[in-house]
C-alpha positions as a Python dict, from the first residue, in 0.01 Angstrom:
ca = {
    (1, 'M'): (0, 0, 0),
    (2, 'A'): (355, 78, -111),
    (3, 'S'): (487, 63, 246),
    (4, 'Q'): (328, -282, 287),
    (5, 'H'): (504, -392, -33),
    (6, 'R'): (839, -260, 98),
    (7, 'K'): (787, -442, 429),
    (8, 'H'): (722, -773, 250),
    (9, 'R'): (1022, -709, 26),
    (10, 'G'): (1232, -659, 340),
    (11, 'Y'): (1121, -989, 495),
    (12, 'A'): (1173, -1169, 164),
    (13, 'S'): (1522, -1016, 142),
    (14, 'Q'): (1605, -1153, 488),
    (15, 'R'): (1494, -1503, 383),
    (16, 'I'): (1688, -1485, 55),
    (17, 'A'): (2005, -1374, 236),
    (18, 'A'): (1963, -1648, 498),
    (19, 'E'): (1929, -1905, 219),
    (20, 'W'): (2249, -1766, 62),
    (21, 'F'): (2435, -1830, 387),
    (22, 'N'): (2277, -2178, 415),
    (23, 'E'): (2410, -2264, 69),
    (24, 'H'): (2757, -2129, 151),
    (25, 'G'): (2840, -2318, 468),
    (26, 'W'): (2626, -2168, 744),
    (27, 'V'): (2351, -2430, 736),
    (28, 'L'): (2190, -2324, 1065),
    (29, 'A'): (2138, -1960, 962),
    (30, 'Y'): (1778, -1841, 954),
    (31, 'A'): (1593, -1514, 902),
    (32, 'T'): (1420, -1362, 1202),
    (33, 'G'): (1049, -1302, 1201),
    (34, 'A'): (857, -979, 1207),
    (35, 'G'): (893, -787, 1529),
    (36, 'E'): (1200, -977, 1654),
    (37, 'S'): (1482, -757, 1776),
    (38, 'G'): (1849, -814, 1704),
    (39, 'D'): (2014, -950, 1394),
    (40, 'D'): (1802, -1008, 1085),
    (41, 'I'): (1976, -1342, 1031),
    (42, 'R'): (2059, -1560, 1330),
    (43, 'R'): (2305, -1842, 1405),
    (44, 'L'): (2595, -1680, 1223),
    (45, 'P'): (2943, -1607, 1364),
    (46, 'F'): (2889, -1239, 1274),
    (47, 'H'): (2609, -982, 1289),
    (48, 'V'): (2393, -902, 987),
    (49, 'E'): (2133, -636, 916),
    (50, 'V'): (1942, -670, 587),
    (51, 'K'): (1806, -361, 413),
    (52, 'A'): (1580, -343, 107),
    (53, 'Q'): (1498, 26, 127),
    (54, 'K'): (1500, 308, -123),
    (55, 'S'): (1686, 531, 124),
    (56, 'K'): (2061, 485, 124),
    (57, 'D'): (2154, 581, 479),
    (58, 'Y'): (2461, 357, 475),
    (59, 'T'): (2633, 512, 777),
    (60, 'G'): (2307, 506, 973),
    (61, 'W'): (2255, 140, 887),
    (62, 'V'): (2607, 45, 998),
    (63, 'R'): (2564, 251, 1317),
    (64, 'Q'): (2236, 63, 1385),
    (65, 'V'): (2422, -271, 1384),
    (66, 'R'): (2731, -142, 1566),
    (67, 'N'): (2522, 9, 1847),
    (68, 'R'): (2354, -321, 1931),
    (69, 'V'): (2664, -543, 1908),
    (70, 'E'): (2793, -638, 2251),
    (71, 'D'): (3071, -877, 2150),
    (72, 'N'): (3376, -866, 1924),
    (73, 'L'): (3214, -1038, 1626),
    (74, 'P'): (3224, -860, 1291),
    (75, 'Y'): (2912, -690, 1163),
    (76, 'F'): (2784, -567, 830),
    (77, 'V'): (2474, -459, 643),
    (78, 'I'): (2343, -639, 335),
    (79, 'S'): (2172, -395, 100),
    (80, 'R'): (1940, -529, -169),
    (81, 'P'): (1936, -278, -456),
    (82, 'D'): (1615, -219, -649),
    (83, 'G'): (1593, -453, -947),
    (84, 'Y'): (1802, -725, -780),
    (85, 'G'): (1609, -1041, -700),
    (86, 'P'): (1695, -1384, -561),
    (87, 'K'): (1897, -1481, -870),
    (88, 'S'): (2136, -1189, -815),
    (89, 'V'): (2172, -1220, -436),
    (90, 'G'): (2548, -1267, -473),
    (91, 'Q'): (2563, -915, -616),
    (92, 'W'): (2381, -747, -327),
    (93, 'L'): (2604, -505, -137),
    (94, 'C'): (2777, -565, 196),
    (95, 'I'): (2850, -251, 391),
    (96, 'T'): (3059, -208, 704),
    (97, 'D'): (3295, 48, 851),
    (98, 'L'): (3663, 63, 762),
    (99, 'E'): (3771, -53, 1108),
    (100, 'T'): (3568, -375, 1083),
    (101, 'M'): (3681, -441, 726),
    (102, 'T'): (4045, -386, 819),
    (103, 'E'): (4019, -640, 1103),
    (104, 'L'): (3849, -893, 874),
    (105, 'L'): (4126, -855, 615),
    (106, 'K'): (4397, -887, 879),
    (107, 'D'): (4229, -1197, 1030),
    (108, 'A'): (4213, -1349, 680),
    (109, 'G'): (4589, -1302, 640),
    (110, 'Y'): (4589, -1005, 403),
    (111, 'T'): (4874, -815, 563),
    (112, 'E'): (5236, -745, 481),
    (113, 'D'): (5324, -823, 842),
    (114, 'K'): (5405, -1197, 814),
    (115, 'K'): (5585, -1238, 1147),
}
């Protein structure tokens, strides 16, 4: 019973995160359905995995996304903490590796190298 609840919470988390992206400029983003492989949210210019699990295998989650990415687009994991619902989606965690974050910051212009 509890595992069924966690599964539904996971699918709901994907939908909530997709709606967040819809409301913030990525209007074509949508959550994938059960059993679909690949990103949990599609039609984004980056790769996203959504987790709503009690386990906190952050490095494993990031590795899961990184291992399936076959392009140079950024990737990250959205983690929905227990006790955080749709109203607090903006406070859910985004997790990626330092290499990806460094590239994102450089691409956004956060560098001392202003050649």
